[in-house]
C-alpha positions in Angstrom: -28.6 16.5 -23.7 -25.8 17.8 -21.7 -22.9 18.8 -24.0 -24.2 16.9 -27.0 -27.5 18.3 -28.0 -28.0 19.8 -31.4 -28.5 23.6 -31.3 -31.6 23.7 -33.4 -35.3 23.0 -32.9 -36.1 19.3 -33.4 -39.1 18.3 -35.5 -40.1 15.4 -33.3 -43.4 16.5 -32.1 -46.3 14.1 -32.6 -48.4 14.7 -35.7 -51.6 15.4 -33.6 -49.9 18.2 -31.6 -51.4 21.7 -32.4 -49.4 23.7 -34.9 -47.2 26.4 -33.3 -48.6 29.9 -33.6 -47.0 32.6 -35.8 -45.3 34.3 -32.8 -43.7 31.1 -31.6 -42.5 30.1 -35.1 -40.9 33.6 -35.4 -39.1 33.1 -32.1 -37.8 29.7 -33.3 -36.6 31.2 -36.6 -34.8 34.0 -34.7 -33.1 31.6 -32.4 -32.0 29.4 -35.2 -30.7 32.5 -37.2 -28.6 33.6 -34.2 -27.2 30.1 -33.6 -26.4 29.7 -37.3 -24.6 33.0 -37.4 -22.7 32.2 -34.3 -21.5 28.9 -35.6 -20.5 30.3 -39.0 -18.5 33.1 -37.4 -16.8 30.7 -35.0 -15.8 28.4 -37.9 -14.4 31.4 -39.7 -12.5 33.2 -37.0 -12.6 31.3 -33.8 -14.7 31.6 -30.6 -12.9 34.4 -28.8 -12.8 36.6 -31.9 -16.6 36.3 -32.4 -18.5 39.2 -30.8 -22.2 39.7 -30.1 -22.2 42.6 -32.5 -20.9 40.4 -35.2 -23.4 37.7 -34.5 -26.2 40.3 -34.5 -25.1 41.7 -37.9 -24.8 38.3 -39.4 -28.2 37.2 -38.1 -29.8 40.5 -39.1 -31.1 41.3 -35.6 -30.0 43.8 -33.0 -27.5 43.0 -30.2 -30.3 43.5 -27.7 -32.4 40.8 -29.5 -29.4 38.4 -29.2 -29.3 39.0 -25.5 -33.0 38.7 -25.2 -32.8 35.2 -26.5 -29.4 34.2 -25.0 -27.9 35.9 -22.0 -24.3 35.1 -22.9 -22.4 34.0 -26.0 -21.9 30.6 -24.3 -25.6 30.1 -24.1 -25.8 30.5 -27.8 -23.5 27.5 -28.2 -25.1 25.4 -25.6 -28.8 26.1 -25.4 -31.2 23.8 -27.1 -34.8 22.4 -27.0 -34.0 18.7 -26.5 -34.1 18.4 -22.8 -37.9 18.9 -22.5 -38.4 16.4 -25.4 -36.3 13.8 -23.6 -38.5 14.3 -20.5 -41.5 13.8 -22.7 -40.1 10.7 -24.3 -39.2 9.2 -20.9 -42.8 9.7 -19.7 -44.2 7.8 -22.7 -42.0 4.7 -22.1 -43.8 1.6 -20.6 -44.1 1.9 -16.8 -42.9 -1.7 -16.3 -39.7 -1.1 -18.5 -36.5 -1.0 -16.4 -35.6 2.6 -15.9 -32.1 2.3 -17.4 -33.6 0.6 -20.5 -35.9 3.6 -20.8 -33.0 6.0 -20.4 -30.9 4.1 -22.9 -33.7 4.2 -25.4 -34.3 7.9 -25.2 -30.6 8.7 -25.2 -30.1 6.6 -28.4 -33.1 8.4 -30.0 -31.7 11.8 -29.2 -28.3 10.9 -30.6 -29.9 9.7 -33.8 -31.9 12.9 -34.2 -29.0 15.2 -33.6 -26.6 13.4 -35.9 -29.3 13.5 -38.6 -29.7 17.3 -38.1 -26.1 18.5 -38.3 -23.2 16.3 -37.2 -20.6 18.9 -38.1 -22.3 21.4 -35.8 -22.3 18.9 -32.9 -18.6 18.2 -33.4 -17.8 21.9 -33.2 -20.0 22.3 -30.2 -18.3 19.5 -28.2 -14.9 20.7 -29.3 -15.7 24.2 -27.9 -16.8 22.6 -24.6 -13.4 20.9 -24.4 -11.3 23.8 -25.6 -13.0 27.0 -24.3 -13.0 27.4 -20.5 -16.0 29.8 -20.6 -18.1 27.3 -22.6 -17.1 24.4 -20.3 -17.9 26.5 -17.2 -21.3 27.5 -18.5 -22.0 23.9 -19.4 -21.3 22.8 -15.9 -23.8 25.4 -14.7 -26.4 24.3 -17.1 -26.2 20.7 -15.9 -28.4 21.5 -12.9 -31.3 22.3 -15.2 -31.0 19.1 -17.1 -30.5 17.3 -13.8 -33.8 18.7 -12.5 -35.7 17.5 -15.6 -34.2 14.1 -15.3 -35.0 14.0 -11.6 -38.7 14.6 -12.4 -38.8 11.7 -14.8 -36.9 9.4 -12.4 -39.1 10.3 -9.5 -42.3 9.7 -11.5 -41.0 6.2 -12.5 -39.7 5.2 -9.0 -42.2 6.9 -6.7 -39.3 8.7 -4.9 -39.4 12.4 -4.3 -37.6 14.4 -7.0 -35.6 16.2 -4.4 -34.6 13.1 -2.5 -30.9 12.5 -2.2 -31.0 9.3 -4.2 -32.8 10.8 -7.1 -30.6 13.9 -7.2 -27.4 11.8 -7.1 -28.6 9.6 -9.9 -29.7 12.5 -12.1 -26.5 14.3 -11.7 -24.5 11.2 -12.2 -26.3 10.6 -15.6 -25.8 14.3 -16.7 -22.2 14.3 -15.6 -21.6 11.1 -17.4 -23.0 12.5 -20.6 -20.8 15.5 -20.3 -17.8 13.3 -20.0 -18.9 11.3 -23.0 -19.0 14.4 -25.1 -15.6 15.7 -23.9 -14.0 12.3 -24.4 -15.4 12.1 -27.9 -14.0 15.6 -28.7 -10.6 14.9 -27.1 -10.2 11.8 -29.3 -10.9 13.7 -32.5 -14.5 12.5 -32.8 -13.2 9.3 -34.3 -15.1 6.9 -32.0 -18.8 6.0 -32.4 -20.7 8.4 -30.2 -23.6 6.0 -29.5 -21.2 3.3 -28.4 -19.5 5.7 -26.0 -22.8 6.6 -24.5 -23.7 2.9 -24.1 -20.4 2.4 -22.2 -21.1 5.3 -19.9 -24.6 4.0 -19.2 -23.1 0.6 -18.5 -20.9 2.1 -15.9 -23.8 3.8 -14.2 -25.9 0.6 -14.3 -23.3 -2.0 -13.4 -20.3 -0.1 -11.9 -16.8 0.0 -13.1 -15.6 -3.0 -15.3 -12.8 -5.1 -13.9 -10.7 -4.5 -17.0 -10.5 -2.0 -19.8 -13.3 -2.7 -22.4 
């Protein structure tokens, strides 16, 4: 989820899915070690002072390994595995369910999962998106990837082409809205209920602007 996804591998796969092989499990473990090292260093000394060499040393890997998994430091903060799972969840929703209801269900589920995983990490991540221009810029770039996945799901449900203007506009409106939710949440000190903010954003997308402040 744009700007709000937890930076760890979620354990939400169905029970009947084949177990990951040793190589894939090692990759996941390495990614998580790099992420954990990055967040720990940022908490200790700030984002700008944290270097790739420091991250590699803390994660007990080489700097080249860090770059192999994450092209930039910003990617360590932002990259996660939730977007493909969201697409999968959307595809499992009843075909006769209104699209926005499906979207709301999946977004709520994703928020529940990430808050259960590490709410403090999510607060740090959204704060960095708000305060660090490089992180915010990279987030804006990554929105296109999330938008493409959402376009696929929306096209499958509506029968429209995934590259049609209508689908593309809708997908980017949703992803842009989620980014604004995360930034609004951080700008207000993470004091408001994140799920309620997301619901308000989806209400705007579904019904348009309210006639007065909620």
